[in-house]
C-alpha positions as CSV (number, residue, x, y, z in Angstrom):
1,M,-4.1,4.5,11.7
2,F,-6.9,4.8,8.6
3,S,-10.9,4.6,7.7
4,A,-12.3,3.6,4.7
5,S,-15.8,3.9,3.7
6,R,-18.0,2.3,0.5
7,Q,-22.5,2.0,0.4
8,V,-23.6,-1.4,-0.7
9,A,-27.3,-2.0,-1.2
10,I,-27.0,-5.1,0.8
11,L,-29.3,-6.6,3.8
12,G,-29.0,-4.9,7.4
13,E,-28.4,-8.8,8.2
14,Q,-25.5,-9.3,5.6
15,A,-23.7,-6.7,7.2
16,P,-21.5,-8.1,10.4
17,F,-20.2,-10.6,7.1
18,I,-19.4,-8.3,5.2
19,N,-17.7,-6.0,8.1
20,Y,-16.2,-9.4,8.8
21,L,-14.6,-10.9,5.4
22,V,-12.8,-7.2,5.0
23,C,-11.3,-7.4,7.8
24,L,-10.3,-11.3,6.9
25,A,-9.1,-10.1,3.5
26,V,-6.7,-7.4,4.9
27,L,-4.8,-9.7,7.5
28,R,-4.2,-12.1,4.0
29,G,-2.7,-8.6,2.1
30,I,-0.2,-8.3,5.1
31,K,0.9,-11.4,5.9
32,A,1.0,-11.9,2.0
33,T,2.8,-8.7,1.6
34,L,5.2,-9.7,4.5
35,Q,5.9,-13.5,3.4
36,Q,6.8,-11.8,-0.6
37,L,9.1,-8.9,0.6
38,Y,10.5,-10.6,4.0
39,P,10.1,-14.8,3.5
40,A,13.0,-15.7,5.7
41,R,11.7,-13.8,8.9
42,T,7.9,-14.2,8.5
43,P,6.2,-16.0,11.2
44,P,3.8,-18.3,10.5
45,D,1.4,-15.8,13.5
46,L,2.2,-12.8,12.8
47,G,0.2,-11.7,15.9
48,I,-2.6,-9.7,14.0
49,R,-6.2,-10.1,15.4
50,I,-9.5,-8.9,14.3
51,K,-11.3,-6.6,17.0
52,W,-14.9,-7.3,16.2
53,P,-17.3,-5.0,14.9
54,N,-14.0,-3.5,12.5
55,D,-10.7,-3.4,14.3
56,I,-7.6,-4.5,13.0
57,Y,-4.9,-4.9,15.9
58,H,-1.3,-6.3,16.8
59,V,-0.4,-8.3,20.2
60,P,3.7,-9.0,20.5
61,P,5.1,-11.9,21.4
62,A,5.8,-13.1,24.7
63,S,9.5,-12.4,25.9
64,P,10.6,-15.6,27.0
65,A,10.2,-16.3,30.8
66,A,13.9,-15.8,32.2
């Protein structure tokens, strides 16, 4: 777990949008890295989600019904 911060001169109403773009960029970076390192084993849906306002978390795949 980690945090990052940066001060940017923007309007207050733009802050949530910037936050969402940063989270989306992190998710895309994770997916691109995994696809490059493990191309045959990277599923289309990694189960990585954004929890508003700034959390990124993993949802484990559902186990098959027995």
